Structures are given as structure tokens and as C-alpha cells.
N, C-alpha and C positions, 0 to 999 in steps of 0.2 A: 937765613931760612925764610922762605915765603909761605905765608899761610893762605889757604884757600877758604874763602867765605862760603856760606851756604848757597849764595847766589851762583858763585863760580862752579860749585859742585852740581847744581841744577843745570846750568848751561852745559857742562861737560857731559851730563846724562841726557842732553837734548830734551829737557823738560818732560822726561818720561812720566814722572808721578802726576803730571797735570794734563796728560794727553786727553783731548776731547772734552775738557772741562771749561766752564765759564768762570773766569777768575775775577775777583775783586782784589785790588792791590793797594795796601797801605804803604806809602813810601814818601820819600822826599829826595832832594839832590844828593844827600849823603850816601845813598845806596848805589855804589859803583863797584865794578870789578877792577882787577889789577891794571886794566887798560883804560880805565876811566869811562867805560861804557855804563850808562845808567840802567838800573833795574827796569825802569819804565820803558826805555827804548828796547831793551832785550826782550821784555815780555810782549811789547807791541809787535815785534818782528818774529816772535817764536812761531814755528809751524805747529799746527795741531792744537794750539792753545788760543782761546778766545778771551782777550782782555775786555771785560764787560763793564768795569767800574774802577774808579780810582778814589782813594781816600787820603786825606791830608791831616797831619797832627797840628800842634801849635806851629806858627809861622807859615802854615799852608803847604800844599803839595809842591809849590815852587820854592819854598823855604825862604821867602823874602819878606814876609810880614813881620812887623815889630813885635817885641815880646809883649804878651798880654793882649794884643789886638785881635778882636774876633775876626774870623775869616768866613766869607760867604761861600756857598756852593757855586760851582761854575761848570762849564763844559770844556773839555780838552779839544782845542781846534785841530790837532793832528789826528787823533783817533776818533773823535766824536763821543768819547766816553764821558759820562757824568763824573765830575770831581766833587765828592762829598766831603765837606769840612767837618772834622770832629773836634774843632776848637772854635766855639762860639755858642750859639743857641743849642746846637746838637753836640753832645759829647760822646754819644754811643750810636752805632748804626741803628737805624729804624727798620721795622719790617719791610717797608717799601724799598729801602736800599739793598736789602738782602734777598729779596724775593726771587730774583732770576739768577742768583749766583750758586755755583756748585762748590766753591771753596773760597776762603779768604786767605790771601798770602800777605805776610808782613816782612818787609825788608827795609830796615832803617838803622842808622848808627846811633846806639845809645852811648852814654858816657860813664855809666856806672855810678852815678850819684843820685840819691833818692829824690832830690828836688828838681830833677829834670823831667818834664812832663811826658815825654814820649812813652815811657814804660807804662804809665798809668792810663794813657789813651789806649794802649794795647790791652790792658785789663778790662776796660769798658767794652772793647771789641770782643774779647773772649766771653764776657757775660752775655752779650747780645747773640753771639754766634751759638753758644750753648743753648740759649733759650729757644732759638729758631732752627736748631739742627743743622747749622752750616759748619763744616769742618774748617779748621784753621791750620795753616802751615807757616812756620816761622823760619826764615832763612837767616841763620845765626851769623853774628859778627863778633869779633873779640871785644871784651871789655878793655878799653885803653889803659886802665890802671892795672890790668892783670886780674887774676882770680884768687890770689893767695892772701889778700888782706881785707879785713873787716874793721871799720872804724865808725865811731859816733854812736849817739843814743838811738834807741828804737823810737818809732813814731807811736804816740798815744792815739788810739782809735778815735778819741773825741776831737782830734785835730786833723782828721782825714780831709784831703782836698786833692786837686789835680797836681799838686806838688808833693804828694805822698798819700797813698790810700790805705796802706797796710803796715803792720809793725815790722819794718826792716830798718837796718842801720843806715846812716847817711851814705857810707861807702859799703856796699853789700858784697862786692867781690864776685858778682855773677854776670854772665852774659845775659842778653835780653831773652834768649831762649830758655836759659835756666830759671831766670826770675819769673817768666811767664808760666813755666811748668809748675813752679812752686806755688804761685798765686792761684793758678787754675785748680790745683789739687786741694789747697788748704782753705781758700777764702772765696772761691767762685760759687755762688749759690746754684748756678746752672752750669756745671763744668762742660767746657767745649771738648769736642774730639780734636786733640792737638797733636800735631807732628812737628818736630824740630829737625831741620836738616843742619847738622852741626858743621862747624868749621873743621877743616882738615889741617893738621900740623900745629894747631895752637895748644900751648901748655899754660897752666895757671900762673906760672912764674913770669910769663912774657908780658912786657910792657909794649905799648904801641910801636915804638921805634924798632923793636925786634921782629915785627910781623912781616915787614917788607911791603905792607899795604900803603897806598896813598891816603893822605888825610884830606877829606873834604869837609868843610865846615857844616855841622849838622844844623846850626842856627846862626842868625846874623851876628850875635855877640860872642859866638864860640869859634872865631875865625882861625885861631892859632892853637897849636898844641900847648903852648905856654899858658894860654888862658885856662885850658882844661886843668892843668896842674894846680891852679889856684882855686878853682871853682868850689870845691867842697867846703872851703872856709869863707872865701870872698863873697859867695852868694848871700851869706848871712848879713852882709852890709846892706842888702836890699831892705832889711827889716828895721833900718834906722834912718835918721834924717841925713846921714852922710851920703855923698855921691859914691857909687861903686864904679864910676868910670864909664857908665853908659854915655854915649855921645862924645866919646874920645877914641883915640886909637888903641887904648889899653883897658878895655872893660875887664873888671874882675882882677886886675893887677894893681890898681891904684885905689885910693880912697881919700876923700877930703871934703872941705866945706869952706865957705867964705870966711868963717870966724876962726879957722885954725891958724896956728903958727907952725909952719912946716919944720923949721929948724928945731924949735923947742920940742915938738913931738918926737922927732928922730933922736934928739938927745935923751929924752926920757926912755924911749924904747931900748936904746943901746945901754943906758945906765942900769936898767933893771936886769939885763943879762939873760933872761929866760929864753930868748929867741935863738941864741947861738947853738944850743943843744938840739934845736929843731931845724937847723939848716937854713935859717932865714937871715936876711940883711935888709936894711932900710935906707932909702934915699929920699931926701926932701924934694918936692917938686911943686910947680904951679901949673894949673891947667884950667881950661874953660870949657865945660861940656856944651855941646850943641843940642843936647836932648836930655830928657828925663830930669832928675833932681838937679837944681841949681843951674839949669840951662841958661846960657848967656851971661853967667856971673863968674868973675875970676875966683878961683878956689886955690887954697893951699892944702897940701896933704903929703902923702907918701906914696912911693912905689915900693912894693915888697919884692925882693929879689930872692931867688932860690940859689943859695950858695953851696948846698950839699944835698944832692938828690937822695942819697942813701938815708939821710936823717930827716928829710923834709916831711913835716906833718901839717898840712894846710888847715885842718880844723882848729888845732890849738893855736897856730900862728895868727890866724885872722881873728879868732876870738880874743887873743891877747891884744891885738890892735884895737878892737872894739872896747875892751875893758879899759885900756890905757886912755883912750879918748874920753870915755865916760868919766874917768877919774880926774882928768885934766880940765875938762870943760863941763862941769855939772850944770851950768846955767844955759848952755847951748845945746849939748847933746840930747837927743830924744829918740825913743823908739817910735816908729810909725804907729799912730793910734789905730784902733779898729775902725773899719769903714762905716760900721753901723752898730746900733745897740745889739748886744748879744754876740757880736762877731769877735774873733780872736785877733790878737796882735799878729802881724805878718811874720815877725821874728819867731814867734811861737809856732806858727804854722810850718815854717821852714825847719826849725830845729826839732820839732816833734812834740812840743808841749810847753807849758809856762815855766817849768821849774828852773831852767837854766837862766832865763832872763831875771827871775826873782833871786837866784843865787848871785848873779852878777851885781844886782842892786845892793843886796845885803853885804856882799863881800867888799864892795867899794866903800859903802857907808861905814863899815867897821874898820876900814884901813888895811884890809888883808893885801899882801903883795899879789901882783898879777900871777906870778908863778904858783902861788898857793891855791888860788882859785882854779887855775887850769889843772893843777894836780887833783883837785876834788873831782873835776869833770872826767878826767882820764880814768880815775878809779871806778867811777860809775859805769863808764863805757866798757870796761873790761868784762863785767858780768853780762852786759847786753851782747857783746861780741861773742862770748863763749856760748851763750844760749842760742844765738842765731846760727853759729857755725855747726852746732849739733843739729839744729832744725833743718838746715839746708842740705845736709850731707847726702841724703838719699835722692836729691834732685840734681846733683852735679853731673854734667855730661863730659867733663874733661878731667884728666888726671893731673 
């Protein structure tokens, strides 16, 4: 079955809802139709619609900037439109950016994981749009994970950042349109006039492979669908001194450091036994990153393999890897420290608060088995998931 995205529905309707309007478009190369035509080109060529401004999230409008790299404003040589960067000194549209626009349109592929920045850039856009009276239209796209699962802890508001602004779980099970509608209603101090053009044919149980849609990398390190299936857990490695595989061909699928013994690590992971019930297997490997942590240095580590997709639980698996390495290498393993006085640990910012890092430290120091520590976390998440599922219910656009 082929799903139609909000973009394809708009094209089918010949852009009728936008006729005669000056449009600002937030997008990047991930926004394509089933024939791989970009939203940018389709809007630029649309009759009766004036493409007046372009906006880019992290990695830029062109989707090529490195993670965390600030992106400057520019001018599009094809259309002459200004390209406003919302990742750098400016994180929300300014009054000057919005002054001549009749509507802001968002078309971008989110991945359904809280610490991916695109959704939170959209929430900044919604706040600015509401404040200045500019309506917003979101062209919805499927959540690649589907919409029937919620996992992970809620974000504590004290740890809000561009990798999570509001109390939603790590895997929220919402499309970008649904998440934006929820945030706009519950936490936007100046709610925008928001219209979502939903997908056609998408059901909450559908994973990406069932949609019939092409996968275009939404960011440089999210090149493959296999990367996405690891990301909810593997991204947490960013908060440690371990390499998460940036600067290799397998970002977020491997982890390691120069001081690791790959064979010994795999032996311990297999001996503990907790991963088998979560659909995971481990392989020792050597690698040398060309970028990011340990760039240019030979590392040993592991590649995590998904052996059973039905039982695969990336959060628990990758947390188990982190806990195991912390226990095996107490003299070498470290959490990335806060960058300044009063700042928070990056691991805490990602997972949503300090409690899990502290529980890992206490559990390892007291000799608790990895499976027992993971069991405590899973029990905590059940309450969070139930509460969020109730909260989100009235904002669901798909059955």
C-alpha cells in the first residue's frame, strides 16, 4: 500500500489552499514526493503561489551541514528567495522574516525521536507565528516508527533545549503534525493558527517499510533506515566519552574507544544474557573515526545488530551497552562533563533529566546486574508512557 504525504495531497489539489498567498517554507531535502520531487521545487513551480522565503533547520536548508554546526542565512540562487537559518544565532523566525508572509508551510521528515531537533525548531516557529499572526500549515509525513508505540522517560522541563523542549517521551509515537498540534495547544504561550494536511492511507501500526515511500536521509548521519532503528538508544552514547560512530560508515550502530577490548566487551554482553530478549546481538570490531570523538585514533568496540525486529528495544539495548562499559572500565569511561558552570550533562539533556545517570552510577557501584538496572528503568517508563498516551489521545489524526 502506498501512502500519500501531505505534500502529495497538496499537489493533487493544485495547491488550492495556498492560492494567491506569499509562502514561507521550512524544509530540507528529506521532503520529497513519491517521484523524489522536492517540496522546494514543487513550491517554486506552483502556479498561483508565491514562494517568498525559505527556512532551514539543523543541517541547513541543503541538509549538508554537520551536526551542531551553526548555519548562516543565505539567498537561494534559483529563486532569489532569502534562506533563513533557524539553527545558529537565530532559532525562531524574527518579525522581519515574517513581515511579508501570508502563511508558513512546514514540510520535513521527522524521525519520531525526542532528541531530533527538527520538531523543536517547528515549535519555535509556531510560537513566533502565533505572536505575529501568521498562520501555519504542516504537510504531514509518517512517523517511521509507526504511531502505536510510546517508550522512554518524559523530559523534565528544567532540561529543556533544542533536543527536547517539552515533557514528551523519547519515542512519542506521533507524526510531526500531531506533535505540533499537541504542543501548540498545551505549551505554546501564543498559539498559532495551525492547519495540518494529513497523510492519506497511513495507519498507526505502519512502519516505514510498509508506506511505499522512498527514504531520503533527513540529516547527514541518518543516512540509512538501519541507523534510525538504533537512534533512540544509540544517540545516548553522545553523552559519554565513547565514540558513537560519527566519522565512520556506521554512525549510531557502533560504539567504542581506544581503551576498549572489543572481544572482552562482547563476551561480557553475551554472558549477561539480558540482550537476547530484546532482539539484539553484538559483534566486536575495530574502527577509526575521521571526525568527532577519537578522530584519527584506532578504536575497539562493538557493532550492535538487530536480530529480532519484533522484540527490538533500542533504548534498553543501548543503555545496557553503556552500563556494561561503565562497569568494565570505571577508570576510563566518563560522562561528557557540562560545558560551563551551571550547565547540565549532555546525557541528562538527552534522556530528560539527571536521575537515570545517577541510577546507573549507583547500580554499578552496588554491583547490580545490568538487567536489574534496566528493569528499574522500564518500570518507571510504563507510568510515563501511560500518562502521555492519555494526554495525546485528543490530538491523534490517524486511527
